[in-house]
C-alpha positions as CSV (number, residue, x, y, z in Angstrom):
1,M,-119.2,-50.9,-49.3
2,T,-120.9,-54.1,-48.3
3,T,-124.3,-54.0,-46.4
4,T,-124.9,-56.9,-44.1
5,Q,-128.6,-57.7,-43.3
6,N,-129.4,-59.5,-40.0
7,A,-131.5,-62.5,-40.7
8,T,-134.6,-62.7,-38.5
9,P,-134.2,-65.7,-36.2
10,E,-136.9,-68.4,-36.6
11,R,-139.4,-68.2,-33.8
12,S,-140.0,-71.3,-31.7
13,V,-143.7,-72.0,-31.4
14,P,-145.6,-75.1,-30.4
15,K,-146.5,-77.4,-33.3
16,P,-149.9,-78.9,-33.5
17,V,-150.0,-82.6,-32.7
18,F,-153.0,-84.6,-33.8
19,T,-153.9,-87.5,-31.6
20,D,-157.2,-88.6,-33.3
21,A,-158.9,-87.5,-30.0
22,E,-160.1,-84.2,-31.3
23,A,-163.7,-83.5,-32.4
24,G,-164.5,-84.8,-35.8
25,A,-161.6,-87.2,-36.0
26,R,-163.5,-90.4,-35.7
27,V,-164.5,-92.1,-38.9
28,F,-167.7,-94.1,-39.1
29,P,-170.1,-95.2,-41.9
30,D,-172.0,-91.9,-42.0
31,S,-169.0,-89.6,-41.6
32,S,-169.4,-88.2,-45.1
33,A,-173.2,-88.2,-45.2
34,R,-174.8,-84.8,-46.0
35,Q,-178.2,-85.7,-44.5
36,Y,-179.3,-86.6,-41.0
37,N,-180.6,-89.9,-39.8
38,Y,-181.5,-89.3,-36.2
39,Y,-185.2,-88.9,-37.0
40,K,-187.8,-90.8,-38.9
41,P,-189.0,-88.9,-42.0
42,Q,-192.7,-88.5,-42.7
43,K,-192.3,-89.9,-46.2
44,R,-189.9,-92.4,-47.7
45,K,-187.2,-89.7,-48.3
46,Q,-186.3,-87.0,-45.8
47,S,-186.8,-83.5,-46.9
48,L,-184.7,-80.4,-46.5
49,Y,-187.5,-79.0,-44.3
50,E,-187.1,-81.9,-41.9
51,D,-183.3,-81.7,-41.9
52,V,-183.4,-78.1,-40.7
53,T,-186.4,-78.4,-38.4
54,V,-186.9,-81.8,-36.8
55,D,-185.3,-81.9,-33.3
56,V,-183.5,-78.6,-33.8
57,Q,-185.2,-77.6,-30.5
58,P,-184.0,-80.4,-28.1
59,D,-186.4,-82.3,-25.9
60,P,-185.4,-84.7,-23.1
61,R,-188.3,-87.0,-24.2
62,H,-186.9,-87.1,-27.7
63,Y,-183.2,-88.0,-27.7
64,L,-181.9,-85.2,-25.5
65,S,-180.4,-87.7,-23.0
66,Q,-178.7,-85.2,-20.6
67,G,-181.9,-83.3,-19.6
68,W,-182.7,-79.7,-20.2
69,L,-179.7,-77.5,-20.7
70,Y,-181.5,-74.5,-19.2
71,G,-184.5,-73.8,-17.0
72,F,-186.8,-71.3,-15.2
73,A,-186.4,-69.9,-11.7
74,D,-189.0,-72.3,-10.4
75,G,-186.9,-75.3,-11.5
76,R,-188.9,-76.2,-14.6
77,G,-186.7,-76.7,-17.7
78,G,-187.1,-75.8,-21.3
79,Y,-190.6,-76.3,-22.7
80,P,-193.0,-77.8,-20.1
81,L,-195.7,-79.9,-21.6
82,D,-198.2,-78.4,-19.2
83,W,-198.2,-75.2,-21.1
84,T,-201.2,-76.7,-22.9
85,A,-204.0,-78.9,-21.4
86,L,-204.0,-81.0,-24.6
87,K,-201.9,-84.1,-24.7
88,A,-200.0,-86.2,-27.3
89,W,-198.9,-89.7,-27.2
90,G,-196.2,-90.2,-24.5
91,S,-197.0,-86.9,-22.6
92,D,-197.5,-88.8,-19.4
93,K,-194.4,-90.9,-19.7
94,E,-191.6,-90.3,-17.2
95,S,-188.9,-88.0,-18.5
96,P,-185.3,-89.2,-18.7
97,Q,-183.2,-88.4,-15.6
98,R,-179.6,-87.5,-15.4
99,G,-177.4,-90.4,-14.4
100,P,-173.9,-90.5,-12.9
101,G,-171.6,-88.2,-14.8
102,S,-173.5,-86.8,-17.8
103,G,-175.3,-89.9,-18.9
104,G,-179.1,-90.3,-19.1
105,M,-181.3,-92.8,-17.3
106,F,-184.0,-93.7,-19.7
107,P,-187.5,-95.0,-18.8
108,K,-189.1,-97.7,-20.9
109,E,-190.6,-96.9,-24.3
110,W,-188.2,-94.0,-24.7
111,P,-188.4,-91.8,-26.7
112,A,-192.2,-91.5,-26.7
113,T,-194.0,-88.3,-27.5
114,G,-196.6,-87.7,-30.1
115,W,-195.9,-84.0,-30.3
116,H,-192.9,-84.8,-32.6
117,E,-195.1,-86.5,-35.1
118,F,-196.3,-83.1,-36.5
119,R,-195.0,-82.0,-39.9
120,D,-196.0,-78.6,-41.4
121,P,-197.4,-79.3,-44.9
122,N,-196.1,-75.8,-45.9
123,E,-192.6,-76.9,-44.8
124,E,-191.9,-73.5,-43.4
125,W,-188.5,-72.5,-42.2
126,E,-186.3,-69.4,-42.3
127,L,-185.7,-69.4,-46.1
128,T,-189.4,-69.9,-47.0
129,L,-190.4,-67.1,-44.6
130,Y,-188.2,-64.5,-46.3
131,R,-188.9,-65.7,-49.8
132,Y,-192.7,-65.8,-49.4
133,N,-193.1,-62.5,-47.6
134,S,-190.7,-60.6,-49.9
135,N,-192.8,-61.9,-52.9
136,V,-196.0,-60.8,-51.2
137,V,-194.7,-57.3,-50.3
138,R,-193.3,-56.9,-53.8
139,Q,-196.6,-57.7,-55.4
140,V,-198.7,-55.6,-53.1
141,T,-196.3,-52.6,-53.6
142,Q,-196.5,-53.0,-57.4
143,N,-200.3,-53.1,-57.3
144,V,-200.5,-49.9,-55.2
145,E,-198.0,-48.1,-57.4
146,A,-199.9,-49.1,-60.5
147,A,-203.1,-47.7,-58.9
148,K,-201.4,-44.5,-58.1
149,Q,-200.0,-44.0,-61.7
150,S,-203.4,-44.8,-63.3
151,K,-205.2,-42.4,-60.9
152,A,-207.4,-45.3,-59.9
153,F,-208.3,-43.8,-56.5
154,E,-210.2,-41.0,-58.3
155,Q,-212.8,-43.6,-59.4
156,W,-213.8,-44.5,-55.8
157,N,-217.3,-43.6,-54.6
158,P,-217.2,-41.0,-51.8
159,N,-219.0,-43.3,-49.4
160,W,-216.4,-46.0,-50.1
161,V,-213.6,-43.6,-49.3
162,R,-215.1,-43.1,-45.9
163,F,-215.6,-46.9,-45.5
164,V,-211.9,-47.6,-46.3
165,E,-210.5,-44.9,-44.0
166,Q,-212.5,-46.1,-41.0
167,H,-213.1,-49.8,-41.4
168,I,-210.3,-51.2,-43.6
169,G,-207.9,-49.4,-41.3
170,A,-209.6,-50.8,-38.2
171,W,-208.7,-54.3,-39.3
172,M,-205.0,-53.6,-38.9
173,H,-205.5,-53.5,-35.2
174,V,-206.8,-57.1,-35.2
175,D,-203.8,-58.2,-37.3
176,H,-201.2,-56.4,-35.1
177,G,-202.7,-57.6,-31.8
178,L,-203.0,-61.2,-32.8
179,G,-199.7,-61.3,-34.6
180,L,-197.7,-59.8,-31.8
181,Y,-199.5,-61.0,-28.7
182,L,-201.2,-64.3,-29.7
183,Y,-199.1,-66.1,-32.3
184,A,-195.7,-64.9,-31.2
185,N,-196.5,-65.9,-27.6
186,A,-197.8,-69.3,-28.7
187,N,-194.7,-69.9,-30.7
188,R,-192.5,-69.6,-27.6
189,R,-194.7,-72.1,-25.7
190,A,-195.0,-74.8,-28.3
191,P,-193.0,-78.0,-27.5
192,T,-191.3,-78.8,-30.9
193,N,-189.5,-76.8,-33.5
194,M,-192.0,-78.0,-36.1
195,H,-194.8,-76.2,-34.2
196,N,-192.5,-73.2,-33.5
197,N,-191.7,-72.6,-37.2
198,A,-195.3,-72.9,-38.4
199,I,-196.7,-70.6,-35.6
200,S,-193.9,-68.0,-35.9
201,V,-194.5,-67.8,-39.7
202,N,-198.2,-67.4,-38.9
203,S,-197.2,-64.5,-36.6
204,M,-195.2,-62.9,-39.3
205,H,-198.1,-63.1,-41.7
206,R,-200.3,-61.2,-39.4
207,I,-197.7,-58.6,-38.5
208,R,-196.9,-58.1,-42.2
209,S,-200.6,-57.7,-43.0
210,A,-200.9,-55.0,-40.4
211,Q,-197.9,-53.3,-41.9
212,D,-199.4,-53.6,-45.4
213,L,-202.6,-51.9,-44.2
214,A,-200.7,-49.2,-42.3
215,L,-198.6,-48.3,-45.4
216,Y,-201.7,-48.5,-47.6
217,N,-203.4,-46.0,-45.2
218,L,-200.5,-43.6,-45.6
219,T,-200.6,-43.9,-49.4
220,L,-204.4,-43.1,-49.5
221,T,-203.8,-40.1,-47.2
222,E,-201.4,-38.7,-49.8
223,E,-203.4,-39.7,-52.9
224,I,-207.0,-38.9,-51.9
225,D,-208.1,-35.3,-50.9
226,G,-209.8,-35.3,-47.6
227,F,-208.8,-38.9,-46.7
228,D,-208.5,-39.1,-42.9
229,G,-205.7,-41.4,-42.0
230,T,-206.6,-41.4,-38.3
231,A,-210.2,-42.3,-38.7
232,H,-209.5,-46.0,-38.1
233,L,-208.4,-45.2,-34.5
234,T,-211.8,-43.7,-33.8
235,A,-213.6,-46.6,-35.4
236,W,-211.6,-49.2,-33.5
237,N,-212.0,-47.4,-30.1
238,E,-215.5,-46.1,-30.4
239,D,-217.6,-47.4,-33.3
240,P,-220.2,-49.9,-31.9
241,A,-219.7,-52.0,-35.1
242,W,-216.2,-52.9,-34.0
243,Q,-216.5,-53.3,-30.2
244,G,-217.5,-56.9,-30.5
245,V,-214.5,-57.8,-32.6
246,R,-212.3,-55.7,-30.4
247,E,-213.5,-57.5,-27.3
248,V,-212.9,-61.0,-28.8
249,A,-209.5,-60.0,-30.2
250,E,-208.4,-58.8,-26.7
251,Q,-209.7,-62.0,-25.1
252,L,-207.7,-64.0,-27.6
253,T,-204.5,-62.3,-26.8
254,G,-205.1,-63.1,-23.1
255,I,-205.2,-66.9,-23.6
256,D,-202.5,-68.7,-21.6
257,D,-202.7,-72.1,-23.2
258,W,-200.8,-72.0,-26.5
259,C,-202.9,-74.7,-28.1
260,E,-206.2,-73.0,-27.2
261,A,-204.8,-69.7,-28.6
262,I,-204.1,-71.3,-32.0
263,F,-207.3,-73.2,-32.1
264,A,-209.5,-70.3,-31.1
265,A,-207.8,-67.9,-33.6
266,N,-207.3,-70.2,-36.6
267,V,-210.2,-72.7,-36.3
268,V,-212.9,-70.4,-34.9
269,F,-212.2,-66.6,-35.1
270,E,-210.7,-66.5,-38.6
271,P,-213.5,-68.4,-40.5
272,L,-216.3,-66.8,-38.6
273,V,-215.0,-63.2,-38.3
274,G,-211.8,-62.7,-40.4
275,E,-212.9,-64.3,-43.6
276,L,-216.5,-62.9,-43.1
277,F,-215.1,-59.4,-43.1
278,R,-212.4,-59.7,-45.7
279,S,-213.9,-62.1,-48.3
280,R,-217.7,-61.6,-47.8
281,L,-217.6,-57.8,-47.3
282,V,-214.5,-56.0,-48.5
283,M,-213.6,-58.1,-51.5
284,Q,-217.2,-58.3,-52.6
285,A,-218.1,-54.6,-52.2
286,A,-214.8,-52.9,-53.3
287,P,-215.0,-53.6,-57.1
288,R,-218.7,-52.5,-57.1
289,N,-217.6,-49.2,-55.7
290,G,-214.8,-48.5,-58.1
291,D,-212.0,-49.9,-56.0
292,F,-209.9,-52.6,-57.6
293,C,-206.8,-51.9,-55.4
294,T,-208.0,-52.7,-51.9
295,P,-208.9,-56.3,-52.7
296,T,-205.3,-57.0,-53.7
297,V,-204.0,-55.8,-50.3
298,I,-206.7,-57.7,-48.4
299,G,-206.4,-60.7,-50.7
300,A,-202.8,-61.2,-49.7
301,E,-203.9,-61.7,-46.1
302,E,-206.7,-63.9,-47.2
303,Y,-204.3,-66.2,-49.1
304,D,-202.0,-66.2,-46.0
305,F,-204.8,-67.7,-43.9
306,A,-206.6,-69.9,-46.4
307,E,-203.6,-71.5,-48.1
308,R,-200.9,-71.4,-45.5
309,D,-201.9,-70.8,-41.9
310,L,-205.0,-73.0,-42.0
311,R,-203.1,-75.6,-43.9
312,Y,-200.8,-76.3,-41.0
313,T,-203.5,-75.9,-38.4
314,I,-205.7,-78.7,-39.7
315,P,-203.1,-81.5,-39.5
316,M,-201.8,-80.2,-36.1
317,F,-205.2,-80.6,-34.5
318,H,-206.1,-83.7,-36.5
319,L,-203.2,-85.5,-34.9
320,L,-204.4,-84.5,-31.5
321,T,-208.0,-85.6,-32.1
322,N,-206.8,-88.9,-33.4
323,D,-204.0,-89.4,-30.9
324,R,-203.3,-93.1,-30.1
325,E,-203.4,-92.4,-26.4
326,F,-205.3,-89.1,-25.7
327,A,-207.8,-88.7,-28.5
328,D,-210.9,-88.7,-26.2
329,H,-209.3,-86.3,-23.7
330,N,-208.4,-83.9,-26.5
331,K,-211.7,-84.0,-28.3
332,A,-213.6,-83.3,-25.0
333,L,-211.4,-80.4,-24.2
334,L,-211.5,-79.0,-27.8
335,G,-215.3,-79.3,-27.6
336,D,-215.3,-77.1,-24.5
337,W,-213.1,-74.5,-26.2
338,L,-215.2,-74.7,-29.3
339,S,-218.4,-73.9,-27.4
340,T,-216.8,-70.9,-25.7
341,W,-215.1,-69.3,-28.7
342,T,-217.9,-70.0,-31.3
343,S,-220.4,-68.2,-29.1
344,R,-218.0,-65.2,-28.8
345,A,-217.1,-65.2,-32.5
346,I,-220.7,-65.3,-33.7
347,A,-221.6,-62.4,-31.4
348,A,-218.7,-60.4,-32.7
349,A,-219.6,-61.2,-36.3
350,R,-223.2,-59.9,-35.7
351,T,-221.9,-56.6,-34.4
352,L,-220.3,-56.1,-37.9
353,Q,-223.7,-56.4,-39.6
354,S,-224.2,-52.6,-39.9
355,L,-221.1,-52.4,-42.1
356,W,-222.9,-54.2,-44.9
357,S,-225.3,-51.2,-45.4
358,L,-222.6,-48.5,-45.7
359,P,-221.3,-48.9,-49.3
360,D,-223.3,-47.4,-52.1
361,A,-223.1,-50.6,-54.1
362,K,-224.0,-53.3,-51.6
363,P,-222.3,-56.7,-51.1
364,P,-224.4,-59.8,-50.7
365,R,-226.8,-59.8,-47.7
366,F,-225.2,-60.2,-44.3
367,E,-227.2,-63.3,-43.4
368,D,-226.1,-65.0,-46.7
369,S,-222.5,-64.0,-45.9
370,L,-222.7,-65.3,-42.4
371,D,-224.3,-68.6,-43.6
372,A,-221.4,-69.0,-46.0
373,A,-218.9,-68.4,-43.2
374,K,-220.7,-70.9,-41.0
375,N,-220.5,-73.6,-43.7
376,R,-216.8,-72.9,-44.2
377,F,-216.3,-73.2,-40.4
378,A,-218.3,-76.5,-40.3
379,G,-216.0,-77.9,-43.0
380,I,-212.9,-77.0,-41.1
381,L,-214.3,-78.8,-38.0
382,N,-214.9,-81.9,-40.1
383,D,-211.3,-81.8,-41.2
384,V,-210.1,-81.9,-37.6
385,N,-212.5,-84.6,-36.6
386,L,-214.8,-82.4,-34.5
387,D,-218.6,-81.9,-34.5
388,A,-220.1,-78.4,-35.0
389,P,-221.2,-76.9,-31.7
390,K,-224.8,-76.0,-30.9
391,E,-223.6,-72.4,-30.6
392,L,-223.2,-72.2,-34.4
393,A,-227.0,-71.8,-34.6
394,Q,-226.9,-68.4,-33.0
């Protein structure tokens, strides 16, 4: 018996026809280049950071010839430069207008905007954010686990236990509030991707620090008999020592101008209040009271600010105080902000003075600590080409 199989007829489908008109078909000298050449690198050779950051956020004043691709309900598009009162070279130049069809009609001296001159010395982008924060979390976790295994918390002075549950925990509210409502908000308003990356990483540092302190608080609740894991809420809401800091922190989160927010937080508040509390009090007093674990948690945040967040802030504002077109305007405005926020920060710092007397083994005198913080602050102002305000004498 013979079985006959019916052959499947070949289907008739359209065949692709290449006409050399499709995207990517054109061949030109840089067709095979693996680096971009649409921007001017800061140094002789462009970096990976610049390749993944510069002009990733488009700007009609900087090569986006067809205008903003999206806008707000009031007709403004993209990232309006009036979201800050500070100005950079080219801010007052006319923006390109759409021409017939999709072409751009460019004014003279285009492109021209000094905002795009900023480069983050940390070279922060997505990869560096995850790599750095994962390393910090891993190290902090290992330190806390080592303290648990060695029963190190049993060596703490009783008064220090009360200090940590109330006042170390209270600082997490500062970190959470500024990270979520100041830096994250400023990140959205900044005009270039170089600013956005640096500020958003700054935001993640503060949010991670708040999380570190919250997790540390939970660990201590489990490890130390009688440790009140909710005491920080009462301290933050009711303790007179924290009300000055709380007031200034809430004022900071209410700033609308994104440049003023970063300036007030990183140039003024952090040196005069943040570092004063973390470095001059906690990290000085903790070892003297038998605590070698808390400084490792607080020290991670201290490194975040001193070695990374402040490191981008100084060149960002140095460019503005030395701008080729608006240096005088920027220095005058920054001087006004400096007077306002220095006065507030000094007043907040002085409300913390009573904390210096709480540990059994005392840290250096409050006035000495505050003087050191003021000297640090004056040095930062010198780096950004600003004079110390008279309010620093308060």
